[in-house]
DSSP file (Angstrom, degrees, kcal/mol; ACC not computed):
  #  RESIDUE AA STRUCTURE BP1 BP2  ACC     N-H-->O    O-->H-N    N-H-->O    O-->H-N    TCO  KAPPA ALPHA  PHI   PSI    X-CA   Y-CA   Z-CA
    1    1 A X              0   0    0      0, 0.0     2,-0.3     0, 0.0    36,-0.2   0.000 360.0 360.0 360.0 138.8  -50.6    5.8   15.6
    2    2 A X  E     -A   36   0A   0     34,-4.0    34,-2.3     2,-0.0     2,-0.4  -0.862 360.0-137.5-117.6 153.1  -51.9    8.5   13.2
    3    3 A X  E     -A   35   0A   0     -2,-0.3     2,-0.4    32,-0.2    32,-0.2  -0.929  13.5-173.2-116.9 132.3  -50.8    9.3    9.7
    4    4 A X  E     -A   34   0A   0     30,-2.6    30,-3.2    -2,-0.4     2,-0.4  -0.993  12.2-164.6-118.0 129.1  -50.2   12.7    8.2
    5    5 A X  E     -A   33   0A   0     -2,-0.4     2,-0.6    28,-0.2    28,-0.2  -0.961  14.7-164.0-120.5 132.0  -49.5   12.9    4.5
    6    6 A X  E     -A   32   0A   0     26,-2.6    26,-2.6    -2,-0.4     2,-0.3  -0.966  28.0-166.2-108.0 114.6  -48.1   15.8    2.5
    7    7 A X  E     +     0   0A   0     -2,-0.6    24,-0.2    24,-0.2    -2,-0.0  -0.802  49.6   0.3-115.5 144.7  -48.8   14.9   -1.2
    8    8 A X  E     +     0   0A   0     -2,-0.3     2,-0.4     1,-0.2    -1,-0.2   0.830  67.9 173.7  55.3  41.6  -47.6   16.2   -4.5
    9    9 A X  E     -A   30   0A   0     21,-2.1    21,-2.5    -3,-0.3     2,-0.5  -0.673  17.5-154.4 -74.5 128.4  -45.2   18.9   -3.2
   10   10 A X  E     +A   29   0A   0     -2,-0.4     2,-0.3    19,-0.2    19,-0.2  -0.922  18.6 170.2-115.9 135.6  -43.5   20.3   -6.3
   11   11 A X  E     -A   28   0A   0     17,-2.7    17,-3.0    -2,-0.5     2,-0.5  -0.930  29.8-132.0-134.3 155.9  -40.0   21.9   -6.3
   12   12 A X  E     +A   27   0A   0     -2,-0.3     2,-0.3    15,-0.2    15,-0.2  -0.954  42.6 157.7-107.6 131.1  -37.5   23.1   -8.8
   13   13 A X  E     -A   26   0A   0     13,-2.7    13,-2.4    -2,-0.5    52,-0.1  -0.884  49.0-123.8-147.6 177.1  -34.0   21.9   -8.1
   14   14 A X        +     0   0    0     50,-0.3     2,-0.4    -2,-0.3    54,-0.1  -0.350  54.7 142.0-122.5  47.3  -30.5   21.2   -9.4
   15   15 A X        +     0   0    0     52,-0.2    54,-0.2    11,-0.1     2,-0.2  -0.735  24.6  93.8 -93.4 138.3  -30.1   17.5   -8.4
   16   16 A X  S    S-     0   0    0     52,-2.1    54,-0.2    -2,-0.4     6,-0.0  -0.757  70.1-111.0 156.1 159.9  -28.4   15.1  -10.7
   17   17 A X  S    S+     0   0    0     -2,-0.2     2,-0.3    52,-0.1    -1,-0.1   0.735  91.5  82.4 -83.3 -26.1  -25.1   13.4  -11.7
   18   18 A X  S >> S-     0   0    0     51,-0.1     4,-1.4     1,-0.1     3,-0.6  -0.602  79.8-130.6 -88.5 143.3  -24.8   15.2  -15.0
   19   19 A X  H 3> S+     0   0    0     -2,-0.3     4,-0.9     1,-0.2     3,-0.4   0.893 108.2  57.7 -52.9 -43.7  -23.4   18.7  -15.3
   20   20 A X  H >>>S+     0   0    0      1,-0.3     4,-3.4     2,-0.2     5,-0.6   0.863 102.4  53.8 -59.2 -38.6  -26.4   19.7  -17.4
   21   21 A X  H <>5S+     0   0    0     -3,-0.6     4,-1.1     1,-0.2    -1,-0.3   0.848 107.8  50.7 -65.4 -33.5  -28.8   18.8  -14.7
   22   22 A X  H 3<5S+     0   0    0     -4,-1.4    -1,-0.2    -3,-0.4    -2,-0.2   0.653 118.6  38.2 -80.1 -14.6  -26.9   20.9  -12.2
   23   23 A X  H <<5S+     0   0    0     -4,-0.9    -2,-0.2    -3,-0.5    -3,-0.2   0.844 126.1  30.9 -97.1 -49.9  -27.0   23.9  -14.6
   24   24 A X  H  <5S-     0   0    0     -4,-3.4    -3,-0.2    -5,-0.2    -2,-0.1   0.851  95.0-156.5 -81.7 -36.2  -30.5   23.7  -16.2
   25   25 A X     << -     0   0    0     -4,-1.1     2,-0.3    -5,-0.6   -11,-0.2  -0.166   2.0-133.2  82.5 177.9  -32.3   22.1  -13.2
   26   26 A X  E     -A   13   0A   0    -13,-2.4   -13,-2.7    -4,-0.1     2,-0.3  -0.966  19.4 -91.4-161.6 169.4  -35.5   20.1  -13.2
   27   27 A X  E     -A   12   0A   0     72,-0.3    72,-2.5    -2,-0.3     2,-0.4  -0.731  38.4-168.8 -93.3 143.9  -38.9   19.7  -11.5
   28   28 A X  E     -AB  11  98A   0    -17,-3.0   -17,-2.7    -2,-0.3     2,-0.4  -0.969  11.1-151.0-132.3 147.0  -39.2   17.3   -8.5
   29   29 A X  E     -AB  10  97A   0     68,-2.3    68,-3.1    -2,-0.4     2,-0.4  -0.937  12.0-163.8-116.0 141.1  -42.2   15.9   -6.6
   30   30 A X  E     -AB   9  96A   0    -21,-2.5   -21,-2.1    -2,-0.4     2,-0.4  -0.993   6.0-169.6-129.5 134.1  -42.0   14.9   -3.0
   31   31 A X  E     - B   0  95A   0     64,-2.2    64,-2.6    -2,-0.4     2,-0.4  -0.960   9.7-168.3-116.1 137.2  -44.5   12.8   -1.0
   32   32 A X  E     -AB   6  94A   0    -26,-2.6   -26,-2.6    -2,-0.4     2,-0.5  -0.994  11.2-170.8-133.1 131.7  -44.2   12.6    2.7
   33   33 A X  E     -AB   5  93A   0     60,-2.8    60,-2.4    -2,-0.4     2,-0.4  -0.987  11.4-170.9-119.7 120.3  -45.9   10.2    5.2
   34   34 A X  E     -AB   4  92A   0    -30,-3.2   -30,-2.6    -2,-0.5     2,-0.5  -0.912   6.3-158.8-112.4 136.0  -45.5   11.0    8.9
   35   35 A X  E     +AB   3  91A   0     56,-2.9    55,-2.8    -2,-0.4    56,-1.5  -0.971  29.4 136.7-118.9 131.3  -46.6    8.7   11.7
   36   36 A X  E     -A    2   0A   0    -34,-2.3   -34,-4.0    -2,-0.5     2,-0.6  -0.943  55.8 -96.9-156.9 166.6  -47.2   10.1   15.2
   37   37 A X        +     0   0    0     51,-0.5     4,-0.2    -2,-0.3     3,-0.2  -0.896  34.0 176.3 -94.8 123.8  -49.6    9.8   18.1
   38   38 A X     >  +     0   0    0     -2,-0.6     4,-2.6     1,-0.1     5,-0.2   0.117  44.6 112.2-113.6  21.4  -52.1   12.7   17.9
   39   39 A X  H  > S+     0   0    0      1,-0.2     4,-1.4     2,-0.2     5,-0.2   0.924  80.2  46.4 -59.2 -46.3  -54.3   11.7   20.8
   40   40 A X  H  > S+     0   0    0      1,-0.2     4,-2.5     2,-0.2     5,-0.2   0.922 114.7  46.7 -66.1 -43.0  -53.2   14.7   22.9
   41   41 A X  H  > S+     0   0    0      8,-0.6     4,-2.7     1,-0.2     5,-0.3   0.872 107.4  57.7 -65.5 -37.4  -53.7   17.2   20.0
   42   42 A X  H  < S+     0   0    0     -4,-2.6    -1,-0.2     1,-0.2    -2,-0.2   0.844 115.1  37.7 -63.1 -32.7  -57.1   15.7   19.2
   43   43 A X  H  < S+     0   0    0     -4,-1.4    -2,-0.2    -3,-0.2    -1,-0.2   0.840 123.9  37.7 -85.6 -35.9  -58.2   16.4   22.7
   44   44 A X  H  < S-     0   0    0     -4,-2.5    -3,-0.2    -5,-0.2    -2,-0.2   0.776  84.6-145.1 -88.6 -27.3  -56.5   19.8   23.3
   45   45 A X     <  +     0   0    0     -4,-2.7     2,-0.4     1,-0.2    -3,-0.1   0.834  54.8 135.5  60.6  34.5  -56.9   21.4   19.8
   46   46 A X    >   -     0   0    0     -5,-0.3     3,-1.7    -6,-0.2    -1,-0.2  -0.952  58.1-144.6-116.6 130.7  -53.5   23.0   20.4
   47   47 A X  G >  S+     0   0    0     -2,-0.4     3,-1.7     1,-0.3    -1,-0.1   0.827 100.7  66.3 -59.8 -31.8  -50.7   23.1   17.7
   48   48 A X  G 3  S+     0   0    0      1,-0.3    -1,-0.3     3,-0.1     4,-0.1   0.735 101.8  48.5 -63.6 -20.4  -48.2   22.7   20.5
   49   49 A X  G <  S+     0   0    0     -3,-1.7    -8,-0.6    -9,-0.1    -1,-0.3   0.394 106.2  74.6 -97.1   0.1  -49.6   19.2   21.1
   50   50 A X  S <  S-     0   0    0     -3,-1.7     2,-0.6    -4,-0.2    38,-0.1  -0.728  91.3-101.0-115.3 160.8  -49.5   18.2   17.4
   51   51 A X        -     0   0    0     -2,-0.3     2,-1.1    37,-0.1     3,-0.1  -0.731  43.7-130.4 -75.0 121.1  -46.9   17.3   14.9
   52   52 A X     >  -     0   0    0     -2,-0.6     4,-1.5     1,-0.2     3,-0.2  -0.630  27.7-178.9 -83.9 101.4  -46.4   20.6   12.9
   53   53 A X  H  > S+     0   0    0     -2,-1.1     4,-1.9     1,-0.2    -1,-0.2   0.652  80.0  64.2 -78.3 -13.3  -46.7   19.6    9.3
   54   54 A X  H  > S+     0   0    0      2,-0.2     4,-2.0     1,-0.2    -1,-0.2   0.886 104.2  48.0 -69.5 -39.0  -46.1   23.2    8.2
   55   55 A X  H  > S+     0   0    0     -3,-0.2     4,-2.3     2,-0.2    -2,-0.2   0.891 108.2  55.5 -62.7 -41.3  -42.7   22.9    9.8
   56   56 A X  H  X S+     0   0    0     -4,-1.5     4,-2.2     1,-0.2    -2,-0.2   0.928 107.5  48.6 -59.0 -45.2  -42.3   19.6    7.9
   57   57 A X  H  X S+     0   0    0     -4,-1.9     4,-2.6     1,-0.2    -1,-0.2   0.914 109.8  52.1 -62.4 -41.4  -43.0   21.3    4.6
   58   58 A X  H  X S+     0   0    0     -4,-2.0     4,-2.2     1,-0.2    -1,-0.2   0.885 108.7  51.2 -61.0 -38.7  -40.5   24.1    5.4
   59   59 A X  H  X S+     0   0    0     -4,-2.3     4,-2.3     2,-0.2    -1,-0.2   0.924 111.6  46.9 -63.7 -45.5  -37.8   21.4    6.2
   60   60 A X  H  X S+     0   0    0     -4,-2.2     4,-2.6     1,-0.2    -2,-0.2   0.918 110.6  52.2 -63.9 -43.7  -38.4   19.7    2.8
   61   61 A X  H  X S+     0   0    0     -4,-2.6     4,-0.8     1,-0.2    -1,-0.2   0.915 111.0  47.8 -57.4 -44.9  -38.3   23.0    1.0
   62   62 A X  H >< S+     0   0    0     -4,-2.2     3,-0.6     1,-0.2     4,-0.3   0.922 113.3  47.0 -64.4 -44.6  -35.0   23.9    2.6
   63   63 A X  H >< S+     0   0    0     -4,-2.3     3,-1.3     1,-0.2    -2,-0.2   0.855 107.3  56.9 -67.5 -35.6  -33.5   20.4    1.8
   64   64 A X  H 3< S+     0   0    0     -4,-2.6   -50,-0.3     1,-0.2    -1,-0.2   0.716  99.9  60.4 -68.3 -18.7  -34.7   20.5   -1.8
   65   65 A X  T << S+     0   0    0     -4,-0.8     2,-0.6    -3,-0.6    -1,-0.2   0.578  86.2  89.4 -83.2 -10.1  -32.8   23.8   -2.4
   66   66 A X  S <  S-     0   0    0     -3,-1.3     2,-0.1    -4,-0.3   -53,-0.0  -0.800  84.9-122.0 -92.0 120.7  -29.5   22.1   -1.5
   67   67 A X        +     0   0    0     -2,-0.6     2,-0.3   -52,-0.1   -52,-0.2  -0.337  38.1 171.6 -65.7 135.5  -27.9   20.6   -4.6
   68   68 A X        -     0   0    0     -4,-0.1   -52,-2.1     1,-0.1     3,-0.1  -0.976  37.0-138.9-140.7 153.6  -27.1   16.9   -4.6
   69   69 A X  S    S+     0   0    0     -2,-0.3     2,-0.4   -54,-0.2   -51,-0.1   0.866  88.3  43.9 -75.7 -38.0  -26.0   14.3   -7.1
   70   70 A X     >  -     0   0    0    -54,-0.2     4,-1.6     1,-0.1     3,-0.3  -0.868  65.7-142.3-120.2 141.6  -28.3   11.6   -6.0
   71   71 A X  H  > S+     0   0    0     -2,-0.4     4,-2.7     1,-0.2     5,-0.2   0.829 105.6  64.0 -64.8 -31.2  -32.0   11.4   -5.0
   72   72 A X  H  > S+     0   0    0      1,-0.2     4,-2.1     2,-0.2    -1,-0.2   0.902 102.7  48.0 -57.0 -42.7  -31.0    8.9   -2.3
   73   73 A X  H  > S+     0   0    0     -3,-0.3     4,-2.4     2,-0.2    -1,-0.2   0.898 110.7  50.2 -66.1 -42.0  -28.9   11.7   -0.7
   74   74 A X  H  X S+     0   0    0     -4,-1.6     4,-2.3     2,-0.2    -2,-0.2   0.948 111.8  47.9 -60.2 -50.5  -31.8   14.2   -0.9
   75   75 A X  H  X S+     0   0    0     -4,-2.7     4,-2.1     1,-0.2    -2,-0.2   0.881 112.0  50.1 -61.3 -40.9  -34.3   11.7    0.7
   76   76 A X  H  X S+     0   0    0     -4,-2.1     4,-2.5    -5,-0.2    -1,-0.2   0.903 110.0  49.5 -64.8 -43.3  -31.8   10.8    3.5
   77   77 A X  H  X S+     0   0    0     -4,-2.4     4,-2.4     2,-0.2    -2,-0.2   0.897 108.4  53.9 -64.6 -38.7  -31.1   14.5    4.3
   78   78 A X  H  X S+     0   0    0     -4,-2.3     4,-2.6     2,-0.2    -2,-0.2   0.949 111.0  45.6 -57.7 -50.2  -34.9   15.1    4.5
   79   79 A X  H  X S+     0   0    0     -4,-2.1     4,-2.5     1,-0.2     5,-0.2   0.910 110.6  53.8 -61.9 -43.7  -35.4   12.3    7.0
   80   80 A X  H  X S+     0   0    0     -4,-2.5     4,-1.6     1,-0.2    -1,-0.2   0.930 112.9  43.4 -53.7 -48.7  -32.4   13.5    9.0
   81   81 A X  H  X S+     0   0    0     -4,-2.4     4,-1.9     2,-0.2     5,-0.2   0.894 111.5  53.3 -68.8 -41.1  -33.8   17.0    9.3
   82   82 A X  H  X S+     0   0    0     -4,-2.6     4,-2.7     1,-0.2    -1,-0.2   0.939 111.8  44.8 -59.2 -47.9  -37.4   15.8   10.0
   83   83 A X  H  < S+     0   0    0     -4,-2.5    -1,-0.2     1,-0.2    -2,-0.2   0.804 112.6  52.5 -68.7 -28.9  -36.3   13.6   12.9
   84   84 A X  H  < S+     0   0    0     -4,-1.6    -1,-0.2    -5,-0.2    -2,-0.2   0.828 121.0  31.2 -72.5 -31.6  -34.0   16.3   14.3
   85   85 A X  H  < S+     0   0    0     -4,-1.9     2,-0.9     1,-0.2    -2,-0.2   0.755 108.2  65.9-101.4 -27.7  -36.8   19.0   14.3
   86   86 A X    ><  -     0   0    0     -4,-2.7     3,-1.5    -5,-0.2    -1,-0.2  -0.800  54.4-177.0-106.8  96.8  -40.0   17.1   14.9
   87   87 A X  T 3  S+     0   0    0     -2,-0.9    -1,-0.2     1,-0.3   -36,-0.1   0.767  82.2  53.9 -64.4 -27.8  -40.0   15.6   18.4
   88   88 A X  T 3  S+     0   0    0    -38,-0.1   -51,-0.5   -52,-0.0     2,-0.3   0.487  80.7 116.2 -86.2  -2.1  -43.4   13.8   18.0
   89   89 A X    <   +     0   0    0     -3,-1.5   -53,-0.2    -7,-0.2     3,-0.1  -0.522  31.3 168.7 -72.6 126.1  -42.3   12.0   14.9
   90   90 A X        +     0   0    0    -55,-2.8    28,-3.2     1,-0.4     2,-0.3   0.762  67.1   3.2-103.9 -38.9  -42.3    8.3   15.2
   91   91 A X  E     -BC  35 117A   0    -56,-1.5   -56,-2.9    26,-0.2    -1,-0.4  -0.996  62.7-172.0-148.8 146.4  -41.9    7.1   11.6
   92   92 A X  E     -BC  34 116A   0     24,-2.7    24,-2.5    -2,-0.3     2,-0.4  -1.000   9.1-168.3-143.1 144.4  -41.5    8.8    8.3
   93   93 A X  E     -BC  33 115A   0    -60,-2.4   -60,-2.8    -2,-0.3     2,-0.4  -0.999  11.4-173.1-129.1 129.7  -41.5    7.8    4.6
   94   94 A X  E     -BC  32 114A   0     20,-2.7    20,-2.5    -2,-0.4     2,-0.5  -0.979   7.5-166.5-125.0 136.6  -40.3   10.2    1.9
   95   95 A X  E     -BC  31 113A   0    -64,-2.6   -64,-2.2    -2,-0.4     2,-0.5  -0.985   5.3-168.1-122.0 121.5  -40.5    9.7   -1.8
   96   96 A X  E     -BC  30 112A   0     16,-2.7    16,-2.2    -2,-0.5     2,-0.4  -0.947   8.3-169.9-112.2 125.5  -38.5   12.1   -4.0
   97   97 A X  E     -BC  29 111A   0    -68,-3.1   -68,-2.3    -2,-0.5     2,-0.6  -0.957  16.0-149.3-121.7 131.3  -39.3   12.0   -7.8
   98   98 A X  E >   -BC  28 110A   0     12,-2.8    12,-1.7    -2,-0.4     3,-0.5  -0.879  24.0-137.4 -94.8 123.3  -37.4   13.6  -10.6
   99   99 A X  E 3  S- C   0 109A   0    -72,-2.5   -72,-0.3    -2,-0.6    10,-0.3  -0.601  77.2  -0.9 -84.0 141.1  -39.8   14.5  -13.4
  100  100 A X  T 3  S-     0   0    0      8,-2.3    -1,-0.2    -2,-0.3     9,-0.1   0.925  86.2-159.8  48.9  57.3  -38.8   13.8  -17.0
  101  101 A X    <   -     0   0    0     -3,-0.5     2,-2.0     1,-0.1     4,-0.3  -0.314  26.7-106.6 -69.2 151.3  -35.4   12.4  -16.1
  102  102 A X        +     0   0    0      1,-0.2    -1,-0.1     2,-0.1     4,-0.1  -0.525  68.4 137.3 -80.1  82.1  -32.7   12.3  -18.8
  103  103 A X  S    S-     0   0    0     -2,-2.0    -1,-0.2     2,-0.5     3,-0.1   0.363  75.9-103.1-108.4   1.5  -32.7    8.6  -19.4
  104  104 A X  S    S+     0   0    0      1,-0.2     2,-0.3    -3,-0.2    -2,-0.1   0.576  96.7  52.9  87.8   8.2  -32.6    8.6  -23.2
  105  105 A X  S    S-     0   0    0     -4,-0.3    -2,-0.5     2,-0.0     2,-0.3  -0.967 100.3 -66.6-162.0 170.1  -36.3    7.8  -23.7
  106  106 A X        +     0   0    0     -2,-0.3     2,-0.3    -3,-0.1    -4,-0.0  -0.513  59.4 157.2 -69.3 125.0  -39.7    9.0  -22.6
  107  107 A X        -     0   0    0     -2,-0.3    -7,-0.3     1,-0.1    -6,-0.1  -0.973  39.5-145.9-152.0 135.2  -40.3    8.5  -18.9
  108  108 A X  S    S-     0   0    0     -2,-0.3    -8,-2.3     1,-0.2     2,-0.3   0.940  73.5 -37.4 -64.7 -50.7  -42.7   10.3  -16.5
  109  109 A X  E     -C   99   0A   0    -10,-0.3     2,-0.4    -9,-0.1    -1,-0.2  -0.987  41.6-132.3-167.2 163.3  -40.4   10.2  -13.5
  110  110 A X  E     -C   98   0A   0    -12,-1.7   -12,-2.8    -2,-0.3     2,-0.3  -0.993  32.1-165.4-126.3 139.6  -37.9    8.3  -11.5
  111  111 A X  E     -C   97   0A   0     -2,-0.4     2,-0.4   -14,-0.2   -14,-0.2  -0.917  18.7-161.1-131.6 151.0  -38.4    8.0   -7.7
  112  112 A X  E     -C   96   0A   0    -16,-2.2   -16,-2.7    -2,-0.3     2,-0.5  -0.999  13.7-164.0-126.7 132.6  -36.5    7.0   -4.6
  113  113 A X  E     -C   95   0A   0     -2,-0.4     2,-0.4   -18,-0.2   -18,-0.2  -0.974   7.8-179.7-121.7 128.0  -38.4    6.1   -1.4
  114  114 A X  E     -C   94   0A   0    -20,-2.5   -20,-2.7    -2,-0.5     2,-0.3  -0.960   5.0-167.8-123.6 143.2  -36.8    6.0    2.1
  115  115 A X  E     -C   93   0A   0     -2,-0.4     2,-0.3   -22,-0.2   -22,-0.2  -0.947   5.9-179.5-126.0 151.5  -38.4    5.1    5.4
  116  116 A X  E     -C   92   0A   0    -24,-2.5   -24,-2.7    -2,-0.3     2,-0.4  -0.990  14.0-152.3-150.6 143.9  -37.1    5.5    8.9
  117  117 A X  E      C   91   0A   0     -2,-0.3   -26,-0.2   -26,-0.2   -27,-0.1  -0.902 360.0 360.0-112.7 143.5  -38.4    4.8   12.4
  118  118 A X              0   0    0    -28,-3.2   -27,-0.1    -2,-0.4    -1,-0.0   0.493 360.0 360.0 -60.0 360.0  -37.4    6.7   15.5
């Protein structure tokens, strides 16, 4: 099994339970860990034999643009789409973080992490 990681992807979105969050928006960070076998790609040097992580990024970008109340819902949608589009994907972990969440005090971020196996 091989690991591909997409780290510190930053998006602006309108996710949150509060009306203000859905109007003003916020910054979000996404981390993605993909597990696959890359033996064929390592030998062939062909993108068709590899898990296309550019497509994975496009999927995440599309899902982050869809407004949701909960980070749990965003993370689940991302995994659904990744497994639907990436045939070589065996396991994935996604972490979605809301930066400076409105919690009533100083906080760097709040994060939700989901993992799924094929």
